[in-house]
Biopython code that builds the backbone (N, CA, C, O; Angstrom):
import numpy as np
from Bio.PDB.StructureBuilder import StructureBuilder

atoms = [
    (1, "MET", "N", (101.062, 171.591, -59.780)),
    (1, "MET", "CA", (99.841, 172.300, -59.538)),
    (1, "MET", "C", (98.824, 171.145, -58.988)),
    (1, "MET", "O", (98.110, 171.384, -58.014)),
    (2, "LEU", "N", (98.797, 170.163, -59.507)),
    (2, "LEU", "CA", (97.865, 169.022, -59.099)),
    (2, "LEU", "C", (97.996, 168.717, -57.676)),
    (2, "LEU", "O", (97.001, 168.474, -56.994)),
    (3, "LEU", "N", (99.292, 168.720, -57.155)),
    (3, "LEU", "CA", (99.541, 168.365, -55.799)),
    (3, "LEU", "C", (99.029, 169.435, -54.831)),
    (3, "LEU", "O", (98.527, 169.143, -53.746)),
    (4, "LEU", "N", (99.176, 170.674, -55.269)),
    (4, "LEU", "CA", (98.502, 171.866, -54.481)),
    (4, "LEU", "C", (96.966, 171.707, -54.260)),
    (4, "LEU", "O", (96.428, 171.872, -53.165)),
    (5, "VAL", "N", (96.360, 171.394, -55.328)),
    (5, "VAL", "CA", (94.870, 171.270, -55.351)),
    (5, "VAL", "C", (94.545, 169.966, -54.457)),
    (5, "VAL", "O", (93.535, 170.004, -53.756)),
    (6, "SER", "N", (95.232, 168.992, -54.453)),
    (6, "SER", "CA", (94.997, 167.750, -53.729)),
    (6, "SER", "C", (95.218, 168.095, -52.195)),
    (6, "SER", "O", (94.443, 167.680, -51.333)),
    (7, "ALA", "N", (96.249, 168.828, -51.930)),
    (7, "ALA", "CA", (96.607, 169.237, -50.400)),
    (7, "ALA", "C", (95.375, 170.159, -49.951)),
    (7, "ALA", "O", (94.842, 169.988, -48.855)),
    (8, "CYS", "N", (94.981, 171.071, -50.786)),
    (8, "CYS", "CA", (93.881, 171.890, -50.346)),
    (8, "CYS", "C", (92.657, 171.232, -50.115)),
    (8, "CYS", "O", (91.930, 171.641, -49.210)),
    (9, "ASP", "N", (92.293, 170.163, -50.885)),
    (9, "ASP", "CA", (91.161, 169.316, -50.710)),
    (9, "ASP", "C", (91.263, 168.573, -49.436)),
    (9, "ASP", "O", (90.255, 168.403, -48.750)),
    (10, "ARG", "N", (92.442, 168.112, -49.069)),
    (10, "ARG", "CA", (92.634, 167.236, -47.845)),
    (10, "ARG", "C", (92.476, 168.247, -46.675)),
    (10, "ARG", "O", (91.783, 167.899, -45.718)),
    (11, "GLN", "N", (93.007, 169.357, -46.675)),
    (11, "GLN", "CA", (92.790, 170.351, -45.616)),
    (11, "GLN", "C", (91.386, 170.725, -45.419)),
    (11, "GLN", "O", (90.891, 170.892, -44.304)),
    (12, "SER", "N", (90.717, 170.860, -46.598)),
    (12, "SER", "CA", (89.284, 171.316, -46.421)),
    (12, "SER", "C", (88.560, 170.118, -45.904)),
    (12, "SER", "O", (87.600, 170.330, -45.164)),
    (13, "ALA", "N", (88.871, 168.953, -46.175)),
    (13, "ALA", "CA", (88.231, 167.826, -45.604)),
    (13, "ALA", "C", (88.520, 167.685, -44.125)),
    (13, "ALA", "O", (87.620, 167.372, -43.345)),
    (14, "ASN", "N", (89.755, 167.910, -43.729)),
    (14, "ASN", "CA", (90.195, 167.842, -42.350)),
    (14, "ASN", "C", (89.469, 168.891, -41.564)),
    (14, "ASN", "O", (89.055, 168.595, -40.443)),
    (15, "ASN", "N", (89.279, 170.090, -42.053)),
    (15, "ASN", "CA", (88.605, 171.213, -41.350)),
    (15, "ASN", "C", (87.143, 170.823, -41.203)),
    (15, "ASN", "O", (86.583, 170.978, -40.117)),
    (16, "ALA", "N", (86.488, 170.309, -42.285)),
    (16, "ALA", "CA", (85.122, 169.869, -42.180)),
    (16, "ALA", "C", (84.933, 168.733, -41.088)),
    (16, "ALA", "O", (83.969, 168.742, -40.323)),
    (17, "ALA", "N", (85.886, 167.784, -41.064)),
    (17, "ALA", "CA", (85.869, 166.729, -40.101)),
    (17, "ALA", "C", (86.056, 167.276, -38.685)),
    (17, "ALA", "O", (85.369, 166.864, -37.750)),
    (18, "PHE", "N", (86.980, 168.194, -38.549)),
    (18, "PHE", "CA", (87.110, 168.882, -37.179)),
    (18, "PHE", "C", (85.837, 169.566, -36.732)),
    (18, "PHE", "O", (85.385, 169.430, -35.595)),
    (19, "THR", "N", (85.307, 170.267, -37.622)),
    (19, "THR", "CA", (84.017, 171.023, -37.322)),
    (19, "THR", "C", (82.915, 170.049, -36.882)),
    (19, "THR", "O", (82.184, 170.309, -35.927)),
    (20, "ARG", "N", (82.810, 168.885, -37.624)),
    (20, "ARG", "CA", (81.712, 167.925, -37.281)),
    (20, "ARG", "C", (82.042, 167.271, -35.984)),
    (20, "ARG", "O", (81.129, 167.026, -35.196)),
    (21, "VAL", "N", (83.349, 166.950, -35.684)),
    (21, "VAL", "CA", (83.605, 166.331, -34.421)),
    (21, "VAL", "C", (83.399, 167.265, -33.217)),
    (21, "VAL", "O", (82.984, 166.857, -32.133)),
    (22, "MET", "N", (83.723, 168.570, -33.483)),
    (22, "MET", "CA", (83.422, 169.580, -32.398)),
    (22, "MET", "C", (81.923, 169.691, -32.172)),
    (22, "MET", "O", (81.517, 169.782, -31.014)),
    (23, "ALA", "N", (81.116, 169.691, -33.136)),
    (23, "ALA", "CA", (79.686, 169.851, -32.995)),
    (23, "ALA", "C", (79.158, 168.703, -32.312)),
    (23, "ALA", "O", (78.326, 168.862, -31.419)),
    (24, "GLU", "N", (79.597, 167.466, -32.672)),
    (24, "GLU", "CA", (79.135, 166.211, -32.040)),
    (24, "GLU", "C", (79.511, 166.154, -30.587)),
    (24, "GLU", "O", (78.742, 165.699, -29.740)),
    (25, "SER", "N", (80.842, 166.677, -30.280)),
    (25, "SER", "CA", (81.322, 166.660, -28.915)),
    (25, "SER", "C", (80.401, 167.666, -27.987)),
    (25, "SER", "O", (80.065, 167.373, -26.840)),
    (26, "ASN", "N", (80.063, 168.828, -28.613)),
    (26, "ASN", "CA", (79.108, 169.883, -27.919)),
    (26, "ASN", "C", (77.837, 169.214, -27.620)),
    (26, "ASN", "O", (77.340, 169.294, -26.496)),
    (27, "ALA", "N", (77.260, 168.523, -28.627)),
    (27, "ALA", "CA", (75.967, 167.855, -28.459)),
    (27, "ALA", "C", (76.029, 166.853, -27.431)),
    (27, "ALA", "O", (75.086, 166.722, -26.651)),
    (28, "THR", "N", (77.127, 166.086, -27.356)),
    (28, "THR", "CA", (77.248, 165.012, -26.354)),
    (28, "THR", "C", (77.365, 165.613, -24.931)),
    (28, "THR", "O", (76.868, 165.048, -23.956)),
    (29, "ALA", "N", (78.047, 166.789, -24.852)),
    (29, "ALA", "CA", (78.152, 167.483, -23.522)),
    (29, "ALA", "C", (76.744, 167.937, -23.002)),
    (29, "ALA", "O", (76.444, 167.807, -21.815)),
    (30, "VAL", "N", (75.934, 168.447, -23.881)),
    (30, "VAL", "CA", (74.612, 168.798, -23.598)),
    (30, "VAL", "C", (73.691, 167.567, -23.243)),
    (30, "VAL", "O", (72.865, 167.613, -22.331)),
    (31, "ASP", "N", (73.883, 166.564, -23.967)),
    (31, "ASP", "CA", (73.052, 165.315, -23.774)),
    (31, "ASP", "C", (73.521, 164.434, -22.707)),
    (31, "ASP", "O", (72.827, 163.458, -22.425)),
    (32, "ASP", "N", (74.633, 164.658, -22.064)),
    (32, "ASP", "CA", (75.185, 163.796, -21.056)),
    (32, "ASP", "C", (74.527, 163.910, -19.685)),
    (32, "ASP", "O", (74.950, 163.258, -18.730)),
    (33, "GLY", "N", (73.473, 164.752, -19.590)),
    (33, "GLY", "CA", (72.766, 164.892, -18.353)),
    (33, "GLY", "C", (73.388, 166.019, -17.471)),
    (33, "GLY", "O", (72.873, 166.291, -16.387)),
    (34, "ARG", "N", (74.333, 166.581, -17.862)),
    (34, "ARG", "CA", (74.975, 167.619, -17.061)),
    (34, "ARG", "C", (74.408, 168.973, -17.413)),
    (34, "ARG", "O", (74.062, 169.229, -18.567)),
    (35, "ILE", "N", (74.312, 169.829, -16.434)),
    (35, "ILE", "CA", (73.766, 171.183, -16.696)),
    (35, "ILE", "C", (74.796, 172.189, -16.187)),
    (35, "ILE", "O", (75.649, 171.795, -15.392)),
    (36, "VAL", "N", (74.775, 173.417, -16.576)),
    (36, "VAL", "CA", (75.609, 174.522, -16.109)),
    (36, "VAL", "C", (74.968, 174.996, -14.737)),
    (36, "VAL", "O", (73.778, 175.232, -14.526)),
    (37, "CYS", "N", (76.098, 175.085, -13.798)),
    (37, "CYS", "CA", (75.758, 175.516, -12.435)),
    (37, "CYS", "C", (76.845, 176.332, -11.824)),
    (37, "CYS", "O", (77.936, 176.397, -12.391)),
    (38, "ALA", "N", (76.623, 176.958, -10.706)),
    (38, "ALA", "CA", (77.602, 177.539, -9.840)),
    (38, "ALA", "C", (77.061, 177.203, -8.452)),
    (38, "ALA", "O", (75.932, 177.521, -8.080)),
    (39, "VAL", "N", (77.892, 176.581, -7.762)),
    (39, "VAL", "CA", (77.516, 176.140, -6.296)),
    (39, "VAL", "C", (78.269, 176.801, -5.261)),
    (39, "VAL", "O", (79.339, 177.364, -5.491)),
    (40, "ALA", "N", (77.721, 176.741, -4.109)),
    (40, "ALA", "CA", (78.315, 177.316, -2.865)),
    (40, "ALA", "C", (78.707, 178.813, -3.016)),
    (40, "ALA", "O", (79.731, 179.281, -2.519)),
    (41, "GLY", "N", (77.855, 179.486, -3.703)),
    (41, "GLY", "CA", (78.105, 180.944, -3.834)),
    (41, "GLY", "C", (79.147, 181.328, -4.899)),
    (41, "GLY", "O", (79.434, 182.517, -5.035)),
    (42, "SER", "N", (79.730, 180.384, -5.663)),
    (42, "SER", "CA", (80.661, 180.687, -6.694)),
    (42, "SER", "C", (79.982, 181.555, -7.829)),
    (42, "SER", "O", (78.789, 181.501, -8.127)),
    (43, "GLU", "N", (80.845, 182.285, -8.356)),
    (43, "GLU", "CA", (80.487, 183.212, -9.590)),
    (43, "GLU", "C", (80.764, 182.428, -10.808)),
    (43, "GLU", "O", (80.146, 182.700, -11.837)),
    (44, "ALA", "N", (81.653, 181.462, -10.785)),
    (44, "ALA", "CA", (82.006, 180.704, -11.967)),
    (44, "ALA", "C", (81.024, 179.639, -12.355)),
    (44, "ALA", "O", (80.760, 178.759, -11.536)),
    (45, "LEU", "N", (80.449, 179.647, -13.571)),
    (45, "LEU", "CA", (79.534, 178.614, -14.083)),
    (45, "LEU", "C", (80.340, 177.577, -14.777)),
    (45, "LEU", "O", (81.268, 177.890, -15.523)),
    (46, "SER", "N", (79.984, 176.292, -14.534)),
    (46, "SER", "CA", (80.541, 175.127, -15.229)),
    (46, "SER", "C", (79.445, 174.073, -15.515)),
    (46, "SER", "O", (78.374, 174.117, -14.909)),
    (47, "ARG", "N", (79.699, 173.184, -16.386)),
    (47, "ARG", "CA", (78.768, 172.094, -16.697)),
    (47, "ARG", "C", (79.153, 170.951, -15.751)),
    (47, "ARG", "O", (79.819, 169.999, -16.159)),
    (48, "SER", "N", (78.740, 171.050, -14.517)),
    (48, "SER", "CA", (79.223, 170.054, -13.591)),
    (48, "SER", "C", (78.152, 169.424, -12.665)),
    (48, "SER", "O", (78.434, 168.552, -11.844)),
    (49, "CYS", "N", (76.924, 169.913, -12.844)),
    (49, "CYS", "CA", (75.809, 169.351, -12.047)),
    (49, "CYS", "C", (74.991, 168.410, -12.950)),
    (49, "CYS", "O", (75.102, 168.412, -14.176)),
    (50, "THR", "N", (74.204, 167.646, -12.293)),
    (50, "THR", "CA", (73.400, 166.754, -13.042)),
    (50, "THR", "C", (71.936, 166.891, -12.630)),
    (50, "THR", "O", (71.651, 167.390, -11.542)),
    (51, "LEU", "N", (70.965, 166.439, -13.512)),
    (51, "LEU", "CA", (69.599, 166.656, -13.320)),
    (51, "LEU", "C", (68.803, 165.448, -13.462)),
    (51, "LEU", "O", (69.033, 164.690, -14.404)),
    (52, "ASP", "N", (67.965, 165.218, -12.688)),
    (52, "ASP", "CA", (67.032, 163.966, -12.696)),
    (52, "ASP", "C", (65.641, 164.538, -12.725)),
    (52, "ASP", "O", (65.365, 165.544, -12.072)),
    (53, "ARG", "N", (64.722, 163.881, -13.510)),
    (53, "ARG", "CA", (63.373, 164.360, -13.664)),
    (53, "ARG", "C", (62.497, 163.112, -13.306)),
    (53, "ARG", "O", (62.683, 162.004, -13.808)),
    (54, "ILE", "N", (61.515, 163.404, -12.380)),
    (54, "ILE", "CA", (60.583, 162.324, -11.924)),
    (54, "ILE", "C", (59.189, 162.959, -12.056)),
    (54, "ILE", "O", (59.007, 164.096, -11.621)),
    (55, "GLN", "N", (58.185, 162.254, -12.649)),
    (55, "GLN", "CA", (56.766, 162.685, -12.541)),
    (55, "GLN", "C", (56.078, 162.170, -11.252)),
    (55, "GLN", "O", (55.919, 160.960, -11.094)),
    (56, "SER", "N", (55.718, 162.963, -10.442)),
    (56, "SER", "CA", (55.125, 162.544, -9.151)),
    (56, "SER", "C", (53.627, 162.995, -9.158)),
    (56, "SER", "O", (53.121, 163.613, -10.095)),
    (57, "ALA", "N", (52.984, 162.631, -8.048)),
    (57, "ALA", "CA", (51.496, 163.057, -7.915)),
    (57, "ALA", "C", (51.411, 164.620, -7.953)),
    (57, "ALA", "O", (50.454, 165.210, -8.455)),
    (58, "GLN", "N", (52.491, 165.246, -7.382)),
    (58, "GLN", "CA", (52.466, 166.757, -7.347)),
    (58, "GLN", "C", (52.751, 167.341, -8.736)),
    (58, "GLN", "O", (52.394, 168.494, -8.974)),
    (59, "GLY", "N", (53.319, 166.672, -9.580)),
    (59, "GLY", "CA", (53.762, 167.174, -10.907)),
    (59, "GLY", "C", (55.274, 166.774, -11.151)),
    (59, "GLY", "O", (55.799, 165.863, -10.511)),
    (60, "LEU", "N", (55.889, 167.452, -12.037)),
    (60, "LEU", "CA", (57.264, 167.203, -12.398)),
    (60, "LEU", "C", (58.155, 167.691, -11.370)),
    (60, "LEU", "O", (58.115, 168.848, -10.952)),
    (61, "VAL", "N", (58.983, 166.778, -10.951)),
    (61, "VAL", "CA", (60.049, 167.020, -9.740)),
    (61, "VAL", "C", (61.365, 166.980, -10.460)),
    (61, "VAL", "O", (61.655, 165.959, -11.084)),
    (62, "LEU", "N", (62.190, 168.004, -10.429)),
    (62, "LEU", "CA", (63.565, 168.025, -10.822)),
    (62, "LEU", "C", (64.520, 167.902, -9.626)),
    (62, "LEU", "O", (64.376, 168.692, -8.692)),
    (63, "THR", "N", (65.409, 167.045, -9.586)),
    (63, "THR", "CA", (66.349, 166.968, -8.608)),
    (63, "THR", "C", (67.754, 167.298, -9.241)),
    (63, "THR", "O", (68.248, 166.571, -10.103)),
    (64, "VAL", "N", (68.352, 168.401, -8.782)),
    (64, "VAL", "CA", (69.574, 168.983, -9.209)),
    (64, "VAL", "C", (70.746, 168.514, -8.240)),
    (64, "VAL", "O", (70.735, 168.870, -7.062)),
    (65, "HIS", "N", (71.714, 167.744, -8.730)),
    (65, "HIS", "CA", (72.757, 167.308, -7.943)),
    (65, "HIS", "C", (74.033, 168.107, -8.179)),
    (65, "HIS", "O", (74.460, 168.317, -9.314)),
    (66, "ASN", "N", (74.620, 168.541, -7.086)),
    (66, "ASN", "CA", (75.895, 169.338, -7.092)),
    (66, "ASN", "C", (77.063, 168.290, -7.240)),
    (66, "ASN", "O", (76.837, 167.102, -7.008)),
    (67, "PRO", "N", (78.217, 168.693, -7.595)),
    (67, "PRO", "CA", (79.342, 167.915, -7.698)),
    (67, "PRO", "C", (79.764, 167.409, -6.331)),
    (67, "PRO", "O", (80.307, 166.308, -6.235)),
    (68, "ASP", "N", (79.526, 168.200, -5.229)),
    (68, "ASP", "CA", (79.918, 167.920, -3.923)),
    (68, "ASP", "C", (78.968, 166.850, -3.191)),
    (68, "ASP", "O", (79.264, 166.397, -2.086)),
    (69, "GLY", "N", (77.837, 166.487, -3.867)),
    (69, "GLY", "CA", (76.882, 165.562, -3.301)),
    (69, "GLY", "C", (75.660, 166.286, -2.856)),
    (69, "GLY", "O", (74.640, 165.627, -2.650)),
    (70, "GLY", "N", (75.662, 167.576, -2.686)),
    (70, "GLY", "CA", (74.432, 168.306, -2.248)),
    (70, "GLY", "C", (73.430, 168.185, -3.465)),
    (70, "GLY", "O", (73.755, 167.792, -4.585)),
    (71, "PHE", "N", (72.165, 168.582, -3.079)),
    (71, "PHE", "CA", (71.163, 168.600, -4.120)),
    (71, "PHE", "C", (70.085, 169.504, -3.702)),
    (71, "PHE", "O", (70.022, 169.885, -2.533)),
    (72, "HIS", "N", (69.159, 169.899, -4.668)),
    (72, "HIS", "CA", (67.971, 170.647, -4.439)),
    (72, "HIS", "C", (66.912, 169.935, -5.241)),
    (72, "HIS", "O", (67.179, 169.478, -6.353)),
    (73, "ARG", "N", (65.676, 169.828, -4.682)),
    (73, "ARG", "CA", (64.523, 169.353, -5.416)),
    (73, "ARG", "C", (63.641, 170.491, -5.775)),
    (73, "ARG", "O", (63.330, 171.321, -4.921)),
    (74, "LEU", "N", (63.203, 170.570, -7.065)),
    (74, "LEU", "CA", (62.397, 171.699, -7.557)),
    (74, "LEU", "C", (61.062, 171.015, -8.208)),
    (74, "LEU", "O", (61.064, 169.941, -8.810)),
    (75, "LEU", "N", (60.013, 171.776, -7.990)),
    (75, "LEU", "CA", (58.738, 171.333, -8.491)),
    (75, "LEU", "C", (58.317, 172.261, -9.621)),
    (75, "LEU", "O", (58.330, 173.478, -9.433)),
    (76, "ALA", "N", (57.962, 171.767, -10.733)),
    (76, "ALA", "CA", (57.460, 172.592, -11.868)),
    (76, "ALA", "C", (55.958, 172.904, -11.584)),
    (76, "ALA", "O", (55.116, 172.029, -11.386)),
    (77, "VAL", "N", (55.713, 174.239, -11.585)),
    (77, "VAL", "CA", (54.291, 174.631, -11.383)),
    (77, "VAL", "C", (53.863, 175.522, -12.610)),
    (77, "VAL", "O", (54.644, 176.147, -13.328)),
    (78, "LYS", "N", (52.531, 175.479, -12.728)),
    (78, "LYS", "CA", (52.012, 176.194, -13.984)),
    (78, "LYS", "C", (51.291, 177.445, -13.677)),
    (78, "LYS", "O", (50.367, 177.834, -14.390)),
    (79, "ASP", "N", (51.694, 178.082, -12.629)),
    (79, "ASP", "CA", (50.988, 179.351, -12.124)),
    (79, "ASP", "C", (51.881, 180.569, -12.553)),
    (79, "ASP", "O", (51.695, 181.683, -12.062)),
    (80, "GLY", "N", (52.850, 180.322, -13.478)),
    (80, "GLY", "CA", (53.679, 181.517, -13.924)),
    (80, "GLY", "C", (55.086, 181.622, -13.204)),
    (80, "GLY", "O", (55.956, 182.384, -13.625)),
    (81, "ARG", "N", (55.243, 180.878, -12.185)),
    (81, "ARG", "CA", (56.449, 180.907, -11.437)),
    (81, "ARG", "C", (57.505, 180.091, -12.138)),
    (81, "ARG", "O", (58.666, 180.500, -12.115)),
    (82, "GLY", "N", (57.195, 178.959, -12.764)),
    (82, "GLY", "CA", (57.983, 178.043, -13.450)),
    (82, "GLY", "C", (58.425, 176.895, -12.477)),
    (82, "GLY", "O", (57.972, 175.759, -12.620)),
    (83, "LEU", "N", (59.310, 177.208, -11.491)),
    (83, "LEU", "CA", (59.819, 176.187, -10.576)),
    (83, "LEU", "C", (59.771, 176.767, -9.175)),
    (83, "LEU", "O", (59.996, 177.959, -8.966)),
    (84, "VAL", "N", (59.467, 175.883, -8.204)),
    (84, "VAL", "CA", (59.594, 176.385, -6.745)),
    (84, "VAL", "C", (60.355, 175.296, -6.065)),
    (84, "VAL", "O", (60.512, 174.218, -6.640)),
    (85, "ALA", "N", (60.815, 175.507, -4.923)),
    (85, "ALA", "CA", (61.425, 174.516, -3.971)),
    (85, "ALA", "C", (60.413, 173.416, -3.703)),
    (85, "ALA", "O", (59.288, 173.707, -3.296)),
    (86, "ALA", "N", (60.774, 172.193, -3.915)),
    (86, "ALA", "CA", (59.891, 171.083, -3.597)),
    (86, "ALA", "C", (59.724, 170.726, -2.201)),
    (86, "ALA", "O", (58.737, 170.152, -1.741)),
    (87, "ASP", "N", (60.825, 171.127, -1.510)),
    (87, "ASP", "CA", (60.964, 170.896, -0.050)),
    (87, "ASP", "C", (61.975, 171.803, 0.490)),
    (87, "ASP", "O", (62.713, 172.433, -0.266)),
    (88, "GLY", "N", (62.053, 171.912, 1.917)),
    (88, "GLY", "CA", (63.075, 172.735, 2.490)),
    (88, "GLY", "C", (62.508, 174.109, 2.737)),
    (88, "GLY", "O", (61.414, 174.465, 2.298)),
    (89, "ALA", "N", (63.313, 174.868, 3.469)),
    (89, "ALA", "CA", (62.900, 176.188, 3.909)),
    (89, "ALA", "C", (63.236, 177.300, 2.962)),
    (89, "ALA", "O", (62.665, 178.389, 3.032)),
    (90, "GLU", "N", (64.210, 177.012, 2.032)),
    (90, "GLU", "CA", (64.648, 178.142, 1.088)),
    (90, "GLU", "C", (63.764, 178.139, -0.154)),
    (90, "GLU", "O", (63.353, 177.126, -0.721)),
    (91, "ALA", "N", (63.532, 179.365, -0.492)),
    (91, "ALA", "CA", (62.695, 179.593, -1.723)),
    (91, "ALA", "C", (63.613, 179.619, -2.838)),
    (91, "ALA", "O", (64.774, 180.004, -2.707)),
    (92, "ALA", "N", (63.077, 179.179, -4.044)),
    (92, "ALA", "CA", (63.776, 179.186, -5.232)),
    (92, "ALA", "C", (63.527, 180.511, -5.962)),
    (92, "ALA", "O", (62.381, 180.950, -6.059)),
    (93, "LYS", "N", (64.593, 181.158, -6.481)),
    (93, "LYS", "CA", (64.376, 182.386, -7.268)),
    (93, "LYS", "C", (64.627, 182.114, -8.832)),
    (93, "LYS", "O", (65.737, 181.745, -9.216)),
    (94, "VAL", "N", (63.659, 182.288, -9.638)),
    (94, "VAL", "CA", (63.796, 181.952, -11.060)),
    (94, "VAL", "C", (63.952, 183.284, -11.824)),
    (94, "VAL", "O", (63.200, 184.244, -11.660)),
    (95, "THR", "N", (64.940, 183.254, -12.626)),
    (95, "THR", "CA", (65.210, 184.413, -13.575)),
    (95, "THR", "C", (65.407, 183.941, -15.029)),
    (95, "THR", "O", (66.107, 182.962, -15.286)),
    (96, "VAL", "N", (64.812, 184.615, -15.912)),
    (96, "VAL", "CA", (64.958, 184.299, -17.398)),
    (96, "VAL", "C", (66.345, 184.942, -17.755)),
    (96, "VAL", "O", (66.606, 186.124, -17.530)),
    (97, "VAL", "N", (67.217, 184.039, -18.340)),
    (97, "VAL", "CA", (68.510, 184.582, -18.647)),
    (97, "VAL", "C", (68.789, 184.572, -20.189)),
    (97, "VAL", "O", (69.773, 185.129, -20.674)),
    (98, "GLY", "N", (67.895, 183.931, -20.887)),
    (98, "GLY", "CA", (68.076, 183.812, -22.354)),
    (98, "GLY", "C", (66.814, 183.236, -23.109)),
    (98, "GLY", "O", (65.823, 182.859, -22.483)),
    (99, "ASN", "N", (66.894, 183.193, -24.362)),
    (99, "ASN", "CA", (65.779, 182.534, -25.110)),
    (99, "ASN", "C", (65.770, 181.047, -24.745)),
    (99, "ASN", "O", (66.708, 180.343, -25.120)),
    (100, "GLY", "N", (64.797, 180.551, -24.059)),
    (100, "GLY", "CA", (64.677, 179.167, -23.671)),
    (100, "GLY", "C", (65.549, 178.834, -22.585)),
    (100, "GLY", "O", (65.857, 177.647, -22.485)),
    (101, "GLU", "N", (66.054, 179.732, -21.666)),
    (101, "GLU", "CA", (66.779, 179.335, -20.594)),
    (101, "GLU", "C", (66.541, 180.182, -19.413)),
    (101, "GLU", "O", (66.410, 181.402, -19.513)),
    (102, "ILE", "N", (66.478, 179.492, -18.201)),
    (102, "ILE", "CA", (66.310, 180.327, -16.913)),
    (102, "ILE", "C", (67.453, 179.854, -16.007)),
    (102, "ILE", "O", (68.195, 178.888, -16.186)),
    (103, "GLU", "N", (67.439, 180.784, -14.940)),
    (103, "GLU", "CA", (68.526, 180.415, -13.915)),
    (103, "GLU", "C", (67.701, 180.296, -12.634)),
    (103, "GLU", "O", (66.904, 181.185, -12.335)),
    (104, "VAL", "N", (67.880, 179.194, -11.859)),
    (104, "VAL", "CA", (67.383, 179.003, -10.586)),
    (104, "VAL", "C", (68.376, 179.192, -9.517)),
    (104, "VAL", "O", (69.417, 178.535, -9.493)),
    (105, "ALA", "N", (68.051, 180.152, -8.556)),
    (105, "ALA", "CA", (69.059, 180.364, -7.516)),
    (105, "ALA", "C", (68.353, 179.768, -6.165)),
    (105, "ALA", "O", (67.196, 180.076, -5.878)),
    (106, "ILE", "N", (69.021, 179.027, -5.484)),
    (106, "ILE", "CA", (68.566, 178.491, -4.165)),
    (106, "ILE", "C", (69.677, 178.086, -3.333)),
    (106, "ILE", "O", (70.569, 177.369, -3.786)),
    (107, "GLY", "N", (69.673, 178.535, -2.056)),
    (107, "GLY", "CA", (70.655, 178.122, -1.100)),
    (107, "GLY", "C", (72.135, 178.419, -1.506)),
    (107, "GLY", "O", (73.050, 177.650, -1.212)),
    (108, "GLY", "N", (72.304, 179.525, -2.167)),
    (108, "GLY", "CA", (73.729, 179.742, -2.539)),
    (108, "GLY", "C", (74.259, 179.129, -3.814)),
    (108, "GLY", "O", (75.398, 179.336, -4.232)),
    (109, "ASP", "N", (73.316, 178.322, -4.435)),
    (109, "ASP", "CA", (73.579, 177.628, -5.765)),
    (109, "ASP", "C", (72.806, 178.292, -6.835)),
    (109, "ASP", "O", (71.735, 178.855, -6.611)),
    (110, "ARG", "N", (73.350, 178.223, -7.985)),
    (110, "ARG", "CA", (72.636, 178.589, -9.141)),
    (110, "ARG", "C", (72.697, 177.546, -10.345)),
    (110, "ARG", "O", (73.740, 176.981, -10.674)),
    (111, "TYR", "N", (71.599, 177.373, -10.899)),
    (111, "TYR", "CA", (71.479, 176.318, -11.976)),
    (111, "TYR", "C", (70.914, 176.922, -13.161)),
    (111, "TYR", "O", (69.992, 177.731, -13.052)),
    (112, "ARG", "N", (71.447, 176.557, -14.414)),
    (112, "ARG", "CA", (70.841, 177.099, -15.794)),
    (112, "ARG", "C", (70.032, 175.885, -16.261)),
    (112, "ARG", "O", (70.497, 174.746, -16.300)),
    (113, "LEU", "N", (68.885, 176.192, -16.583)),
    (113, "LEU", "CA", (67.995, 175.122, -17.098)),
    (113, "LEU", "C", (67.207, 175.522, -18.436)),
    (113, "LEU", "O", (66.768, 176.659, -18.613)),
    (114, "PRO", "N", (67.083, 174.568, -19.281)),
    (114, "PRO", "CA", (66.297, 174.915, -20.492)),
    (114, "PRO", "C", (64.809, 175.025, -20.030)),
    (114, "PRO", "O", (64.329, 174.349, -19.120)),
    (115, "ALA", "N", (64.144, 175.947, -20.758)),
    (115, "ALA", "CA", (62.745, 176.289, -20.313)),
    (115, "ALA", "C", (61.965, 176.725, -21.522)),
    (115, "ALA", "O", (62.496, 177.328, -22.455)),
    (116, "THR", "N", (60.722, 176.411, -21.485)),
    (116, "THR", "CA", (59.702, 177.038, -22.453)),
    (116, "THR", "C", (59.122, 178.363, -21.714)),
    (116, "THR", "O", (58.465, 178.263, -20.678)),
    (117, "ILE", "N", (59.378, 179.464, -22.250)),
    (117, "ILE", "CA", (59.105, 180.650, -21.672)),
    (117, "ILE", "C", (57.868, 181.374, -22.408)),
    (117, "ILE", "O", (57.918, 181.611, -23.614)),
    (118, "LYS", "N", (56.820, 181.692, -21.661)),
    (118, "LYS", "CA", (55.658, 182.157, -22.239)),
    (118, "LYS", "C", (55.995, 183.484, -23.032)),
    (118, "LYS", "O", (56.741, 184.273, -22.453)),
    (119, "GLY", "N", (55.576, 183.788, -24.172)),
    (119, "GLY", "CA", (55.671, 185.011, -24.927)),
    (119, "GLY", "C", (56.963, 184.796, -25.848)),
    (119, "GLY", "O", (57.224, 185.635, -26.710)),
    (120, "GLN", "N", (57.734, 183.718, -25.671)),
    (120, "GLN", "CA", (58.988, 183.539, -26.565)),
    (120, "GLN", "C", (58.660, 182.358, -27.336)),
    (120, "GLN", "O", (57.896, 181.501, -26.893)),
    (121, "GLY", "N", (59.233, 182.276, -28.523)),
    (121, "GLY", "CA", (59.076, 181.095, -29.353)),
    (121, "GLY", "C", (60.007, 179.936, -28.730)),
    (121, "GLY", "O", (60.939, 180.170, -27.961)),
    (122, "LYS", "N", (59.658, 178.766, -29.130)),
    (122, "LYS", "CA", (60.544, 177.673, -28.611)),
    (122, "LYS", "C", (61.876, 177.764, -29.234)),
    (122, "LYS", "O", (62.020, 178.113, -30.406)),
    (123, "PRO", "N", (62.893, 177.437, -28.416)),
    (123, "PRO", "CA", (64.279, 177.531, -28.850)),
    (123, "PRO", "C", (64.686, 176.581, -29.948)),
    (123, "PRO", "O", (65.840, 176.592, -30.377)),
]
sb = StructureBuilder()
sb.init_structure("model")
sb.init_model(0)
sb.init_chain("A")
sb.init_seg("    ")
for serial, (resi, resn, name, xyz) in enumerate(atoms, 1):
    if name == "N":
        sb.init_residue(resn, " ", resi, " ")
    sb.init_atom(name, np.array(xyz, "f"), 0.0, 1.0, " ", f" {name:<3s}", serial, name[0])
structure = sb.get_structure()
């Protein structure tokens, strides 16, 4: 009987360790600078794009890099639109997709970004 209790304790500890490692792995994936995107008109979203933030004289500029080397520059604005194309001829379309998350579509690419959305609590 003592062996069974000991085995259950080890399995419980292994499950807890597994859960902790998975949580840490997910946190690392979020913190590694990669964001969810779908490029070149793809419907499939993946965590394969990167994001750089630079404070400029115009305001906060986000540069989103695609895995194929392409990129888009976005400017954060405070007029209710959220983000606009910082340069180029194509307009950025911003859609709220969840609590604390927006999707920016520009030039056949889509990017999921964390955002503070007016009227919603912080995520």
